[in-house]
C-alpha positions as CSV (number, residue, x, y, z in Angstrom):
1,M,0.0,0.0,0.0
2,V,2.7,2.5,1.0
3,L,4.8,1.3,-1.9
4,V,2.0,2.0,-4.4
5,S,1.5,5.5,-3.1
6,L,5.2,6.2,-3.3
7,V,5.3,5.0,-6.9
8,K,2.3,7.2,-7.8
9,A,3.9,10.2,-6.1
10,G,7.0,9.7,-8.3
11,M,9.3,9.2,-5.3
12,I,10.5,5.7,-6.4
13,G,10.4,4.2,-9.8
14,P,9.6,0.7,-11.1
15,Q,13.3,-0.4,-10.9
16,Q,13.4,0.4,-7.2
17,V,10.1,-1.5,-6.7
18,I,11.6,-4.6,-8.4
19,I,14.8,-4.3,-6.2
20,I,12.7,-4.1,-3.0
21,I,10.6,-7.2,-4.0
22,V,13.8,-9.2,-4.8
23,L,15.3,-8.2,-1.5
24,I,12.2,-9.3,0.4
25,V,12.2,-12.6,-1.4
26,L,15.9,-13.1,-0.7
27,L,15.5,-12.2,3.0
28,F,12.3,-14.2,3.8
29,G,12.1,-16.8,1.1
30,A,9.2,-17.4,-1.3
31,K,7.5,-19.8,1.0
32,K,7.4,-17.4,4.0
33,I,6.0,-14.4,2.2
34,P,2.3,-15.7,2.1
35,E,2.6,-16.4,5.8
36,L,3.9,-13.0,6.5
37,M,1.2,-11.3,4.5
38,K,-1.4,-13.4,6.2
39,G,-0.1,-12.2,9.6
40,V,-0.1,-8.6,8.4
41,G,-3.7,-8.9,7.2
42,K,-4.8,-10.3,10.5
43,G,-3.1,-7.5,12.4
44,I,-4.7,-4.9,10.2
45,K,-8.1,-6.5,10.6
46,E,-7.7,-6.6,14.4
47,F,-6.6,-2.9,14.5
48,K,-9.6,-1.8,12.4
49,D,-11.9,-3.8,14.6
50,A,-10.5,-2.3,17.8
51,A,-10.7,1.2,16.3
52,N,-14.3,0.7,15.2
53,S,-15.3,-0.7,18.7
54,D,-13.5,2.3,20.3
55,E,-15.5,4.7,18.1
56,K,-18.7,3.0,19.0
57,G,-17.8,3.2,22.7
58,D,-17.0,6.9,22.3
59,K,-20.4,7.6,20.7
60,E,-22.3,5.6,23.4
61,G,-20.3,7.4,26.1
62,K,-21.2,10.9,24.7
63,E,-24.9,10.0,24.3
64,G,-25.0,8.7,27.9
65,K,-23.4,11.9,29.4
66,S,-25.8,14.4,27.8
């Protein structure tokens, strides 16, 4: 996601993206990458769920005080 926005902004080019992808594959191995992305996805989902539940709690708290 961040990589895509940097490319669109013109800060890094396609060659740098390819180099970054190759480095990730070399560091973690092709078999580990899906596991890493699965973990990142779960973490993002949990963060969003927590943020949404916090927003709901804030709304309920404000309604109860007034």
